[in-house]
C-alpha positions, 0 to 999 in steps of 0.5 A, a space after each residue: 499500500 502506498 504511503 498517504 503523504 499529510 502535509 503537515 507545514 512548511 517553513 523557510 529560511 530566506 537569505 537575504 543581502 542588507 543595504 545600507 544608503 542603498 549600498 548592499 554591505 556585509 550583515 557580520 555585526 550588524 544583524 547579530 544570531 548566529 545558526 546556533 544560537 538566532 535571534 527571536 524577533 517575535 514567536 516562531 520568527 527568528 533571524 541571524 548572520 549567515 556569512 555576509 547575508 541575513 537569514 530570517 526564519 518562519 514558523 510553519 505555515 498550514 495553507 499559502 495565504 498564512 505562507 505568504 503571510 509568514 514571508 511578509 512579516 519576516 522581512 518587516 520583522 528584519 527591517 525593523 531589527 535592522 533600523 533606519 538607514 537600512 533595508 533587505 534586497 532579496 536575490 540569487 546572487 552578487 558580488 561583494 565589495 572586498 572591504 566587505 569580505 574581510 571578516 573570517 566569517 565571511 569565508 565561512 561556507 556549506 554549515 552542513 551537507 547537500 544530498 543530490 536526490 536524483 544521484 545521492 551525491 553530497 554537495 558542500 559549497 568551497 569558498 569561491 575565488 571571487 567576490 561572489 555570495 548568494 541567497 537562497 529561498 529554502 524550503 522546509 517540508 514538513 509531512 506526517 510519518 516522514 522517512 528518507 526514501 519519500 524525503 527523496 521523491 518530494 525532493 525530485 517532484 520539487 524539482 519539477 513543480 518548482 526548481 524547472 519553473 525558477 528557471 524561467 521567473 528567476 532571471 539569475 544564473 550565477 547562484 549554481 556556481 555555490 549553491 541551489 543544484 537540482 534537487 538540492 535538500 536535507 533530511 530533517 526530523 519533520 521531512 526535508 528541507 529543498 534547497 534548490 529555490 533561491 529568495 527570489 520568491 520572497 518579493 512577491 506574495 504571488 510567487 509565495 503563495 505559488 511556492 506553497 501551492 507547488 509543494 502541494 503539487 509535488 507531494 500530489 505527485 508523490 502519492 500517485 506514484 508518478 514519481 516511481 515512473 520518472 526513469 534516467 533520462 528523465 531525471 538527466 533532462 530535469 538536471 541539465 533544464 536547471 543546473 544550466 538554466 536552459 530554458 527551453 528545455 525546462 518550458 518543455 519539461 514544464 509543459 510535459 508535466 503540466 507544471 502550473 506557473 505563477 
């Protein structure tokens, strides 16, 4: 009997660049908080420094309206926390000023290992030779009675319903030099963290709600058994479209799998 998938909630931990006077600057020493000890901004909302970016965490949401609302509130709380003269910018990548990379924290990458759902390979980002830094928009997918085999299937399905579309929607092509490859995820106690998307989608409530619906569609794809029909060639096509920002191929696959765009 096929396992019934019951979505328990969707959270996120977007990484954003911060600006001072309209210029992107390092978050180090300006935001506070760490991975092990994030700063609490409100019930379920936290903030921390992640390399030279700021990362905020939202509580899990049970529907798309709540999810989009949590994202909006997270950005508002972060802006208030930063104070006057500062703002945030959600985008996939940016070439930082070298002066902003002198702190040791600016060279810390890959706090945990990513896994590629398509081939099982582990990935840890290495410090880039350039000043490139990137912002992720990871989705945390919680479902009842999670297990690793199902996590792998959900990550693959998330590539179909979110990753492929992001190739067309997200204008950035540099982030995947460090992060965001096809099917990249982490096993979590509640389910999984899908790590392919950048933070582009937090800028628009329409896109935030679309991310939640895409996760719902991914779970339906797994529940129906369709994900089990994917073969080696299907996987290679999806990997190629996402990892190489191949828009024509992504468009073909979006049509093939009847992916709903925002």
